[in-house]
C-alpha positions, -999 to 999 in steps of 0.1 A, spaced: -60 497 632 -95 512 624 -107 525 591 -137 544 583 -154 542 550 -176 570 534 -196 563 503 -213 587 480 -246 576 494 -236 590 528 -232 557 547 -203 550 571 -187 516 581 -159 507 601 -133 477 603 -97 463 601 -70 479 579 -60 447 563 -98 442 548 -99 476 532 -86 466 498 -110 434 495 -140 455 508 -132 484 482 -132 459 452 -166 442 463 -181 477 466 -167 487 432 -181 458 417 -214 466 430 -215 504 426 -191 510 397 -200 548 393 -198 555 430 -169 572 447 -154 556 480 -131 575 502 -111 558 532 -94 577 562 -73 558 584 -66 565 621 -40 552 646 -67 541 669 -69 504 669 -101 486 669 -87 459 689 -65 471 717 -45 440 718 -32 447 683 -8 472 671 9 481 640 47 478 639 71 493 613 100 469 608 133 477 588 157 448 596 159 413 607 120 410 617 114 416 579 104 387 557 131 366 547 155 374 575 167 356 607 140 371 632 109 369 611 97 339 627 87 360 656 61 376 635 44 343 626 12 352 645 10 388 628 -6 399 599 15 416 571 -1 449 561 25 460 533 55 476 524 60 512 538 86 540 542 92 566 567 80 599 564 106 616 582 144 608 576 165 591 602 199 579 610 203 544 594 233 524 601 246 487 597 270 472 624 277 444 646 252 430 669 265 441 702 247 411 719 256 385 695 292 390 685 303 374 653 269 371 638 260 389 608 257 428 610 222 442 617 207 477 612 204 503 637 177 529 633 186 565 652 163 596 653 192 617 642 221 608 624 258 615 634 275 647 623 286 643 584 260 615 579 228 622 556 194 613 571 174 590 549 140 575 544 139 541 557 120 515 537 106 486 556 73 466 563 42 471 584 29 444 606 -2 442 626 9 425 658 -10 412 689 3 421 725 19 386 731 39 391 698 47 427 709 59 416 742 82 391 726 97 418 702 101 441 731 123 415 748 142 408 715 149 447 711 157 450 747 130 478 750 135 502 769 170 497 777 188 491 743 161 498 716 131 521 725 97 515 710 85 548 694 55 558 672 63 571 639 45 580 609 52 557 576 37 560 538 20 528 530 26 515 495 -11 526 488 1 562 495 -17 563 529 2 577 559 -2 554 592 9 556 623 31 526 636 55 518 663 91 510 654 124 505 673 148 531 676 182 532 691 184 562 715 222 566 716 244 581 690 259 557 666 293 541 674 321 549 649 321 514 636 288 516 621 282 523 585 256 546 570 229 527 550 224 554 525 198 536 503 174 532 532 170 497 527 185 467 547 
């Protein structure tokens, strides 16, 4: 992800999202009275890297997190839009622990919620592995959404959404957190 930095002296610089905090601290130490403003875009400086919002078993301390070993943790985030968020059995691994399902729309009678998760910067190889895990595009579909990073910035990131309506055996996750 690209950021553009504008300083009070009119200078402009660009770089990677995950280096913003470090750069800002250095600049504030050198120029304590200057105001720095950062704007974020969804254009990647490196086309081989993508921002990905994860909300389930890919998060830290969950079963599929090892697939993000080569990824860079950007931070915790929450969806801007509200979604149908459910817990249910894994159709491809019966008998295993239940997994979360994210749907664009909740089923009738269920509340839509802001979903909490993590944003990761992944390379194209990792993204291909995750697409395979998620069954993209036949089971889950990778879609771009907007999330609010803990810093308050809104960023565009891909996530995996289930295109079909939830099954009756799925239970709503009303907290928005798996």
